[in-house]
A tleap script that builds the chain and sets N, CA, C and O, in Angstrom:
source leaprc.protein.ff14SB
mol = sequence {
  NMET GLY LEU PHE TRP GLY ASN ASP ASP ILE
  LYS PRO LYS GLN GLN GLN GLN GLU GLN GLN
  GLN ALA ALA GLN SER LYS LYS GLU ASP LYS
  ARG LEU GLU PRO LEU TYR VAL LEU SER GLN
  GLY GLY GLY ALA ALA ALA GLY THR GLU PHE
  GLY PHE LEU PHE ARG ASP MET TYR ALA GLY
  VAL ARG ALA ASN ASN ASN MET ILE ALA ASP
  MET TYR ASP MET MET LYS GLN LEU ILE LYS
  GLU ASN GLU GLU MET ARG SER ARG LEU GLU
  SER LEU GLU LYS GLN ALA GLN GLN ASN GLY
  ASN PRO PRO LEU GLU ARG ALA CVAL
}
set mol.1.N position { 0.816 -1.198 0.000 }
set mol.1.CA position { 0.000 0.000 0.000 }
set mol.1.C position { 0.860 1.263 0.000 }
set mol.1.O position { 0.443 2.306 -0.503 }
set mol.2.N position { 2.025 1.164 0.549 }
set mol.2.CA position { 2.877 2.337 0.617 }
set mol.2.C position { 3.328 2.818 -0.742 }
set mol.2.O position { 3.688 3.984 -0.902 }
set mol.3.N position { 3.312 1.941 -1.718 }
set mol.3.CA position { 3.761 2.299 -3.045 }
set mol.3.C position { 2.815 3.307 -3.696 }
set mol.3.O position { 3.275 4.265 -4.319 }
set mol.4.N position { 1.501 3.108 -3.563 }
set mol.4.CA position { 0.550 3.972 -4.232 }
set mol.4.C position { -0.015 5.060 -3.332 }
set mol.4.O position { -0.248 6.178 -3.790 }
set mol.5.N position { -0.237 4.752 -2.065 }
set mol.5.CA position { -0.907 5.704 -1.189 }
set mol.5.C position { 0.041 6.382 -0.213 }
set mol.5.O position { -0.386 7.263 0.534 }
set mol.6.N position { 1.305 6.004 -0.195 }
set mol.6.CA position { 2.263 6.608 0.728 }
set mol.6.C position { 2.258 5.905 2.060 }
set mol.6.O position { 1.328 5.166 2.384 }
set mol.7.N position { 3.272 6.131 2.809 }
set mol.7.CA position { 3.396 5.492 4.117 }
set mol.7.C position { 3.476 6.597 5.156 }
set mol.7.O position { 4.466 7.327 5.211 }
set mol.8.N position { 2.465 6.725 5.963 }
set mol.8.CA position { 2.405 7.788 6.957 }
set mol.8.C position { 3.355 7.546 8.125 }
set mol.8.O position { 3.662 8.481 8.865 }
set mol.9.N position { 3.825 6.321 8.307 }
set mol.9.CA position { 4.707 6.019 9.438 }
set mol.9.C position { 6.115 6.579 9.233 }
set mol.9.O position { 6.827 6.805 10.211 }
set mol.10.N position { 6.523 6.803 8.010 }
set mol.10.CA position { 7.887 7.258 7.730 }
set mol.10.C position { 8.094 8.705 8.168 }
set mol.10.O position { 9.144 9.029 8.722 }
set mol.11.N position { 7.120 9.578 7.933 }
set mol.11.CA position { 7.275 10.997 8.248 }
set mol.11.C position { 7.527 11.247 9.735 }
set mol.11.O position { 8.459 11.989 10.047 }
set mol.12.N position { 6.767 10.683 10.667 }
set mol.12.CA position { 7.058 10.925 12.084 }
set mol.12.C position { 8.427 10.374 12.500 }
set mol.12.O position { 9.108 10.971 13.333 }
set mol.13.N position { 8.826 9.242 11.924 }
set mol.13.CA position { 10.135 8.687 12.264 }
set mol.13.C position { 11.249 9.606 11.778 }
set mol.13.O position { 12.235 9.807 12.487 }
set mol.14.N position { 11.106 10.165 10.585 }
set mol.14.CA position { 12.111 11.081 10.063 }
set mol.14.C position { 12.188 12.349 10.908 }
set mol.14.O position { 13.274 12.868 11.166 }
set mol.15.N position { 11.035 12.840 11.334 }
set mol.15.CA position { 11.026 14.037 12.170 }
set mol.15.C position { 11.697 13.769 13.514 }
set mol.15.O position { 12.436 14.613 14.020 }
set mol.16.N position { 11.441 12.596 14.091 }
set mol.16.CA position { 12.079 12.249 15.357 }
set mol.16.C position { 13.592 12.139 15.199 }
set mol.16.O position { 14.338 12.592 16.068 }
set mol.17.N position { 14.047 11.551 14.113 }
set mol.17.CA position { 15.479 11.421 13.883 }
set mol.17.C position { 16.126 12.787 13.702 }
set mol.17.O position { 17.218 13.027 14.215 }
set mol.18.N position { 15.464 13.682 12.979 }
set mol.18.CA position { 15.995 15.027 12.793 }
set mol.18.C position { 16.072 15.775 14.122 }
set mol.18.O position { 17.042 16.485 14.384 }
set mol.19.N position { 15.046 15.613 14.960 }
set mol.19.CA position { 15.058 16.265 16.270 }
set mol.19.C position { 16.175 15.713 17.146 }
set mol.19.O position { 16.837 16.466 17.861 }
set mol.20.N position { 16.386 14.404 17.091 }
set mol.20.CA position { 17.463 13.803 17.883 }
set mol.20.C position { 18.826 14.280 17.396 }
set mol.20.O position { 19.707 14.550 18.211 }
set mol.21.N position { 19.016 14.389 16.084 }
set mol.21.CA position { 20.276 14.883 15.550 }
set mol.21.C position { 20.502 16.333 15.948 }
set mol.21.O position { 21.626 16.712 16.275 }
set mol.22.N position { 19.468 17.143 15.927 }
set mol.22.CA position { 19.590 18.545 16.327 }
set mol.22.C position { 19.935 18.643 17.812 }
set mol.22.O position { 20.748 19.476 18.210 }
set mol.23.N position { 19.324 17.802 18.620 }
set mol.23.CA position { 19.615 17.811 20.059 }
set mol.23.C position { 21.052 17.373 20.315 }
set mol.23.O position { 21.728 17.933 21.178 }
set mol.24.N position { 21.519 16.376 19.571 }
set mol.24.CA position { 22.902 15.916 19.749 }
set mol.24.C position { 23.887 16.986 19.318 }
set mol.24.O position { 24.912 17.173 19.974 }
set mol.25.N position { 23.602 17.697 18.224 }
set mol.25.CA position { 24.520 18.735 17.770 }
set mol.25.C position { 24.583 19.874 18.788 }
set mol.25.O position { 25.641 20.475 18.976 }
set mol.26.N position { 23.460 20.176 19.445 }
set mol.26.CA position { 23.466 21.206 20.480 }
set mol.26.C position { 24.269 20.747 21.688 }
set mol.26.O position { 24.966 21.548 22.310 }
set mol.27.N position { 24.178 19.468 22.023 }
set mol.27.CA position { 24.930 18.945 23.163 }
set mol.27.C position { 26.423 18.918 22.869 }
set mol.27.O position { 27.231 19.139 23.772 }
set mol.28.N position { 26.804 18.653 21.629 }
set mol.28.CA position { 28.211 18.585 21.274 }
set mol.28.C position { 28.856 19.960 21.202 }
set mol.28.O position { 30.064 20.074 21.410 }
set mol.29.N position { 28.096 20.999 20.916 }
set mol.29.CA position { 28.635 22.344 20.801 }
set mol.29.C position { 28.867 22.906 22.201 }
set mol.29.O position { 27.914 23.205 22.921 }
set mol.30.N position { 30.117 23.045 22.578 }
set mol.30.CA position { 30.442 23.509 23.925 }
set mol.30.C position { 30.099 24.978 24.127 }
set mol.30.O position { 30.019 25.453 25.260 }
set mol.31.N position { 29.896 25.697 23.024 }
set mol.31.CA position { 29.541 27.110 23.162 }
set mol.31.C position { 28.144 27.294 23.732 }
set mol.31.O position { 27.814 28.364 24.242 }
set mol.32.N position { 27.317 26.245 23.645 }
set mol.32.CA position { 25.946 26.344 24.133 }
set mol.32.C position { 25.788 25.890 25.579 }
set mol.32.O position { 24.682 25.929 26.117 }
set mol.33.N position { 26.866 25.464 26.211 }
set mol.33.CA position { 26.793 25.052 27.608 }
set mol.33.C position { 26.519 26.270 28.487 }
set mol.33.O position { 26.866 27.388 28.107 }
set mol.34.N position { 25.907 26.077 29.646 }
set mol.34.CA position { 25.627 27.224 30.513 }
set mol.34.C position { 26.911 27.871 31.030 }
set mol.34.O position { 27.888 27.192 31.346 }
set mol.35.N position { 26.881 29.174 31.105 }
set mol.35.CA position { 28.018 29.938 31.585 }
set mol.35.C position { 27.664 30.502 32.952 }
set mol.35.O position { 26.626 31.144 33.114 }
set mol.36.N position { 28.517 30.265 33.927 }
set mol.36.CA position { 28.259 30.734 35.288 }
set mol.36.C position { 29.127 31.946 35.582 }
set mol.36.O position { 30.338 31.934 35.365 }
set mol.37.N position { 28.487 32.980 36.075 }
set mol.37.CA position { 29.156 34.224 36.411 }
set mol.37.C position { 29.258 34.304 37.928 }
set mol.37.O position { 28.252 34.195 38.630 }
set mol.38.N position { 30.467 34.493 38.428 }
set mol.38.CA position { 30.680 34.578 39.869 }
set mol.38.C position { 30.837 36.026 40.286 }
set mol.38.O position { 31.495 36.812 39.604 }
set mol.39.N position { 30.234 36.372 41.400 }
set mol.39.CA position { 30.375 37.711 41.951 }
set mol.39.C position { 30.521 37.582 43.460 }
set mol.39.O position { 30.583 36.472 43.987 }
set mol.40.N position { 30.575 38.705 44.153 }
set mol.40.CA position { 30.761 38.669 45.604 }
set mol.40.C position { 29.561 38.055 46.312 }
set mol.40.O position { 29.713 37.432 47.364 }
set mol.41.N position { 28.402 38.220 45.761 }
set mol.41.CA position { 27.198 37.697 46.381 }
set mol.41.C position { 26.934 36.240 46.049 }
set mol.41.O position { 25.990 35.654 46.577 }
set mol.42.N position { 27.729 35.651 45.204 }
set mol.42.CA position { 27.512 34.263 44.807 }
set mol.42.C position { 27.620 34.130 43.304 }
set mol.42.O position { 28.216 34.977 42.638 }
set mol.43.N position { 27.057 33.093 42.783 }
set mol.43.CA position { 27.132 32.846 41.348 }
set mol.43.C position { 25.758 32.781 40.734 }
set mol.43.O position { 24.764 32.549 41.422 }
set mol.44.N position { 25.709 32.984 39.444 }
set mol.44.CA position { 24.450 32.898 38.718 }
set mol.44.C position { 24.754 32.404 37.312 }
set mol.44.O position { 25.850 32.608 36.790 }
set mol.45.N position { 23.791 31.768 36.723 }
set mol.45.CA position { 23.961 31.286 35.358 }
set mol.45.C position { 23.589 32.398 34.387 }
set mol.45.O position { 22.537 33.024 34.515 }
set mol.46.N position { 24.458 32.635 33.422 }
set mol.46.CA position { 24.173 33.634 32.400 }
set mol.46.C position { 23.272 33.012 31.341 }
set mol.46.O position { 23.139 31.791 31.263 }
set mol.47.N position { 22.671 33.844 30.548 }
set mol.47.CA position { 21.804 33.349 29.471 }
set mol.47.C position { 22.595 32.570 28.435 }
set mol.47.O position { 23.804 32.759 28.295 }
set mol.48.N position { 21.914 31.698 27.713 }
set mol.48.CA position { 22.600 30.885 26.708 }
set mol.48.C position { 23.154 31.748 25.579 }
set mol.48.O position { 24.202 31.428 25.018 }
set mol.49.N position { 22.466 32.838 25.239 }
set mol.49.CA position { 22.963 33.713 24.181 }
set mol.49.C position { 24.271 34.375 24.608 }
set mol.49.O position { 25.214 34.463 23.822 }
set mol.50.N position { 24.323 34.838 25.850 }
set mol.50.CA position { 25.535 35.478 26.357 }
set mol.50.C position { 26.681 34.473 26.397 }
set mol.50.O position { 27.802 34.786 25.994 }
set mol.51.N position { 26.399 33.273 26.880 }
set mol.51.CA position { 27.436 32.241 26.933 }
set mol.51.C position { 27.939 31.882 25.555 }
set mol.51.O position { 29.139 31.693 25.355 }
set mol.52.N position { 27.011 31.785 24.585 }
set mol.52.CA position { 27.405 31.475 23.218 }
set mol.52.C position { 28.280 32.578 22.650 }
set mol.52.O position { 29.332 32.304 22.072 }
set mol.53.N position { 27.847 33.836 22.811 }
set mol.53.CA position { 28.637 34.962 22.288 }
set mol.53.C position { 30.012 35.026 22.936 }
set mol.53.O position { 31.016 35.238 22.256 }
set mol.54.N position { 30.054 34.845 24.245 }
set mol.54.CA position { 31.324 34.912 24.965 }
set mol.54.C position { 32.264 33.808 24.506 }
set mol.54.O position { 33.437 34.066 24.237 }
set mol.55.N position { 31.763 32.579 24.414 }
set mol.55.CA position { 32.621 31.456 24.005 }
set mol.55.C position { 33.010 31.557 22.538 }
set mol.55.O position { 34.120 31.174 22.168 }
set mol.56.N position { 32.114 32.068 21.692 }
set mol.56.CA position { 32.431 32.230 20.281 }
set mol.56.C position { 33.515 33.288 20.108 }
set mol.56.O position { 34.435 33.120 19.307 }
set mol.57.N position { 33.401 34.378 20.864 }
set mol.57.CA position { 34.415 35.419 20.814 }
set mol.57.C position { 35.751 34.878 21.326 }
set mol.57.O position { 36.800 35.168 20.751 }
set mol.58.N position { 35.713 34.108 22.382 }
set mol.58.CA position { 36.930 33.522 22.949 }
set mol.58.C position { 37.590 32.585 21.940 }
set mol.58.O position { 38.815 32.574 21.819 }
set mol.59.N position { 36.795 31.800 21.219 }
set mol.59.CA position { 37.346 30.889 20.213 }
set mol.59.C position { 37.999 31.677 19.083 }
set mol.59.O position { 39.046 31.274 18.574 }
set mol.60.N position { 37.396 32.790 18.687 }
set mol.60.CA position { 37.988 33.635 17.647 }
set mol.60.C position { 39.297 34.256 18.088 }
set mol.60.O position { 40.267 34.278 17.331 }
set mol.61.N position { 39.327 34.756 19.303 }
set mol.61.CA position { 40.558 35.353 19.838 }
set mol.61.C position { 41.653 34.299 19.960 }
set mol.61.O position { 42.816 34.560 19.653 }
set mol.62.N position { 41.276 33.125 20.403 }
set mol.62.CA position { 42.251 32.035 20.545 }
set mol.62.C position { 42.834 31.639 19.190 }
set mol.62.O position { 44.039 31.418 19.075 }
set mol.63.N position { 41.987 31.550 18.166 }
set mol.63.CA position { 42.465 31.219 16.823 }
set mol.63.C position { 43.397 32.308 16.305 }
set mol.63.O position { 44.415 32.016 15.677 }
set mol.64.N position { 43.045 33.562 16.569 }
set mol.64.CA position { 43.882 34.681 16.146 }
set mol.64.C position { 45.237 34.639 16.843 }
set mol.64.O position { 46.269 34.845 16.204 }
set mol.65.N position { 45.243 34.378 18.135 }
set mol.65.CA position { 46.504 34.305 18.872 }
set mol.65.C position { 47.367 33.144 18.390 }
set mol.65.O position { 48.589 33.268 18.306 }
set mol.66.N position { 46.732 32.014 18.072 }
set mol.66.CA position { 47.488 30.880 17.548 }
set mol.66.C position { 48.114 31.216 16.201 }
set mol.66.O position { 49.245 30.822 15.915 }
set mol.67.N position { 47.370 31.947 15.376 }
set mol.67.CA position { 47.905 32.338 14.077 }
set mol.67.C position { 49.086 33.282 14.249 }
set mol.67.O position { 50.078 33.160 13.531 }
set mol.68.N position { 48.999 34.212 15.177 }
set mol.68.CA position { 50.095 35.147 15.426 }
set mol.68.C position { 51.316 34.401 15.957 }
set mol.68.O position { 52.440 34.700 15.556 }
set mol.69.N position { 51.114 33.442 16.846 }
set mol.69.CA position { 52.230 32.647 17.368 }
set mol.69.C position { 52.884 31.832 16.258 }
set mol.69.O position { 54.108 31.709 16.222 }
set mol.70.N position { 52.087 31.278 15.356 }
set mol.70.CA position { 52.648 30.530 14.230 }
set mol.70.C position { 53.449 31.443 13.304 }
set mol.70.O position { 54.507 31.055 12.810 }
set mol.71.N position { 52.945 32.652 13.070 }
set mol.71.CA position { 53.675 33.614 12.239 }
set mol.71.C position { 54.983 34.016 12.897 }
set mol.71.O position { 55.995 34.182 12.217 }
set mol.72.N position { 54.973 34.173 14.209 }
set mol.72.CA position { 56.198 34.526 14.932 }
set mol.72.C position { 57.238 33.411 14.805 }
set mol.72.O position { 58.416 33.683 14.573 }
set mol.73.N position { 56.802 32.159 14.957 }
set mol.73.CA position { 57.718 31.036 14.802 }
set mol.73.C position { 58.264 30.964 13.380 }
set mol.73.O position { 59.442 30.671 13.174 }
set mol.74.N position { 57.406 31.233 12.404 }
set mol.74.CA position { 57.844 31.223 11.017 }
set mol.74.C position { 58.870 32.321 10.760 }
set mol.74.O position { 59.848 32.099 10.047 }
set mol.75.N position { 58.656 33.505 11.335 }
set mol.75.CA position { 59.619 34.605 11.164 }
set mol.75.C position { 60.960 34.267 11.806 }
set mol.75.O position { 62.010 34.585 11.247 }
set mol.76.N position { 60.937 33.629 12.966 }
set mol.76.CA position { 62.197 33.214 13.595 }
set mol.76.C position { 62.943 32.242 12.693 }
set mol.76.O position { 64.161 32.342 12.546 }
set mol.77.N position { 62.224 31.304 12.091 }
set mol.77.CA position { 62.850 30.338 11.183 }
set mol.77.C position { 63.407 31.036 9.948 }
set mol.77.O position { 64.499 30.694 9.495 }
set mol.78.N position { 62.681 32.006 9.392 }
set mol.78.CA position { 63.155 32.739 8.224 }
set mol.78.C position { 64.398 33.561 8.538 }
set mol.78.O position { 65.314 33.640 7.719 }
set mol.79.N position { 64.436 34.162 9.702 }
set mol.79.CA position { 65.618 34.930 10.101 }
set mol.79.C position { 66.828 34.014 10.217 }
set mol.79.O position { 67.926 34.365 9.785 }
set mol.80.N position { 66.624 32.857 10.792 }
set mol.80.CA position { 67.720 31.887 10.930 }
set mol.80.C position { 68.225 31.444 9.557 }
set mol.80.O position { 69.434 31.386 9.332 }
set mol.81.N position { 67.317 31.135 8.649 }
set mol.81.CA position { 67.714 30.724 7.304 }
set mol.81.C position { 68.394 31.862 6.557 }
set mol.81.O position { 69.336 31.627 5.800 }
set mol.82.N position { 67.929 33.091 6.758 }
set mol.82.CA position { 68.551 34.248 6.114 }
set mol.82.C position { 69.991 34.422 6.592 }
set mol.82.O position { 70.881 34.688 5.784 }
set mol.83.N position { 70.228 34.275 7.884 }
set mol.83.CA position { 71.589 34.388 8.408 }
set mol.83.C position { 72.493 33.295 7.840 }
set mol.83.O position { 73.653 33.554 7.520 }
set mol.84.N position { 71.964 32.071 7.712 }
set mol.84.CA position { 72.750 30.977 7.147 }
set mol.84.C position { 73.093 31.246 5.684 }
set mol.84.O position { 74.219 30.995 5.254 }
set mol.85.N position { 72.132 31.754 4.922 }
set mol.85.CA position { 72.390 32.055 3.511 }
set mol.85.C position { 73.368 33.209 3.368 }
set mol.85.O position { 74.210 33.203 2.470 }
set mol.86.N position { 73.265 34.192 4.242 }
set mol.86.CA position { 74.195 35.323 4.183 }
set mol.86.C position { 75.624 34.864 4.463 }
set mol.86.O position { 76.553 35.284 3.773 }
set mol.87.N position { 75.810 34.009 5.465 }
set mol.87.CA position { 77.154 33.505 5.764 }
set mol.87.C position { 77.674 32.636 4.619 }
set mol.87.O position { 78.864 32.672 4.307 }
set mol.88.N position { 76.800 31.863 3.997 }
set mol.88.CA position { 77.212 31.040 2.862 }
set mol.88.C position { 77.621 31.905 1.678 }
set mol.88.O position { 78.612 31.613 1.008 }
set mol.89.N position { 76.861 32.976 1.415 }
set mol.89.CA position { 77.192 33.897 0.331 }
set mol.89.C position { 78.539 34.573 0.577 }
set mol.89.O position { 79.351 34.714 -0.338 }
set mol.90.N position { 78.766 34.991 1.828 }
set mol.90.CA position { 80.049 35.623 2.152 }
set mol.90.C position { 81.205 34.649 1.949 }
set mol.90.O position { 82.256 35.036 1.438 }
set mol.91.N position { 81.023 33.403 2.339 }
set mol.91.CA position { 82.099 32.422 2.148 }
set mol.91.C position { 82.334 32.160 0.660 }
set mol.91.O position { 83.481 31.978 0.252 }
set mol.92.N position { 81.290 32.136 -0.153 }
set mol.92.CA position { 81.467 31.959 -1.597 }
set mol.92.C position { 82.164 33.155 -2.235 }
set mol.92.O position { 82.987 32.989 -3.135 }
set mol.93.N position { 81.832 34.372 -1.765 }
set mol.93.CA position { 82.505 35.566 -2.289 }
set mol.93.C position { 83.981 35.553 -1.933 }
set mol.93.O position { 84.819 35.899 -2.766 }
set mol.94.N position { 84.315 35.158 -0.703 }
set mol.94.CA position { 85.722 35.074 -0.310 }
set mol.94.C position { 86.452 34.027 -1.138 }
set mol.94.O position { 87.594 34.234 -1.546 }
set mol.95.N position { 85.802 32.926 -1.379 }
set mol.95.CA position { 86.405 31.861 -2.179 }
set mol.95.C position { 86.645 32.339 -3.612 }
set mol.95.O position { 87.669 32.005 -4.210 }
set mol.96.N position { 85.723 33.109 -4.162 }
set mol.96.CA position { 85.881 33.637 -5.515 }
set mol.96.C position { 87.028 34.639 -5.567 }
set mol.96.O position { 87.762 34.674 -6.554 }
set mol.97.N position { 87.199 35.453 -4.528 }
set mol.97.CA position { 88.293 36.417 -4.486 }
set mol.97.C position { 89.642 35.709 -4.373 }
set mol.97.O position { 90.630 36.162 -4.951 }
set mol.98.N position { 89.687 34.625 -3.648 }
set mol.98.CA position { 90.936 33.881 -3.486 }
set mol.98.C position { 91.345 33.198 -4.794 }
set mol.98.O position { 92.536 33.067 -5.078 }
set mol.99.N position { 90.394 32.777 -5.563 }
set mol.99.CA position { 90.712 32.140 -6.838 }
set mol.99.C position { 91.300 33.144 -7.815 }
set mol.99.O position { 92.111 32.773 -8.664 }
set mol.100.N position { 90.909 34.400 -7.714 }
set mol.100.CA position { 91.449 35.452 -8.557 }
set mol.100.C position { 90.872 35.465 -9.954 }
set mol.100.O position { 91.260 36.323 -10.746 }
set mol.101.N position { 89.999 34.596 -10.294 }
set mol.101.CA position { 89.384 34.595 -11.619 }
set mol.101.C position { 88.038 35.304 -11.544 }
set mol.101.O position { 87.113 34.800 -10.906 }
set mol.102.N position { 87.913 36.450 -12.175 }
set mol.102.CA position { 86.607 37.102 -12.196 }
set mol.102.C position { 85.621 36.263 -13.014 }
set mol.102.O position { 86.038 35.496 -13.882 }
set mol.103.N position { 84.376 36.395 -12.758 }
set mol.103.CA position { 83.375 35.586 -13.442 }
set mol.103.C position { 83.386 35.777 -14.972 }
set mol.103.O position { 83.073 34.837 -15.703 }
set mol.104.N position { 83.742 36.974 -15.466 }
set mol.104.CA position { 83.747 37.202 -16.908 }
set mol.104.C position { 84.857 36.427 -17.595 }
set mol.104.O position { 84.655 35.926 -18.700 }
set mol.105.N position { 86.016 36.315 -16.980 }
set mol.105.CA position { 87.129 35.568 -17.586 }
set mol.105.C position { 86.796 34.086 -17.649 }
set mol.105.O position { 87.191 33.401 -18.592 }
set mol.106.N position { 86.090 33.597 -16.677 }
set mol.106.CA position { 85.701 32.173 -16.701 }
set mol.106.C position { 84.713 31.910 -17.829 }
set mol.106.O position { 84.736 30.836 -18.431 }
set mol.107.N position { 83.848 32.871 -18.122 }
set mol.107.CA position { 82.845 32.681 -19.143 }
set mol.107.C position { 83.443 32.695 -20.540 }
set mol.107.O position { 82.911 32.056 -21.448 }
set mol.108.N position { 84.561 33.427 -20.724 }
set mol.108.CA position { 85.178 33.553 -22.068 }
set mol.108.C position { 86.046 32.419 -22.379 }
set mol.108.O position { 86.636 32.370 -23.458 }
savepdb mol mol.pdb
quit
């Protein structure tokens, strides 16, 4: 009968599965967890929107700081490689001067 008239049992099952998946995704997202604010009078739970915004902002700042730290490490590595290449170039120039053959005479 489901072939011609449809199967009404499938729609509620699909809706339940979608609701369960949505609930699981909310549980997995740590930004949606309750945020507790402490003060001198005690603690209170902040709203979910505030907790989400605060944690989302914190995640953005953390990603930015990680990117800056990676760039700093990369710059340190580039400086080190630049110093090595500069010393190698100087040693090659000294070696060329000791040989006494200018590059043009070698080419001819």
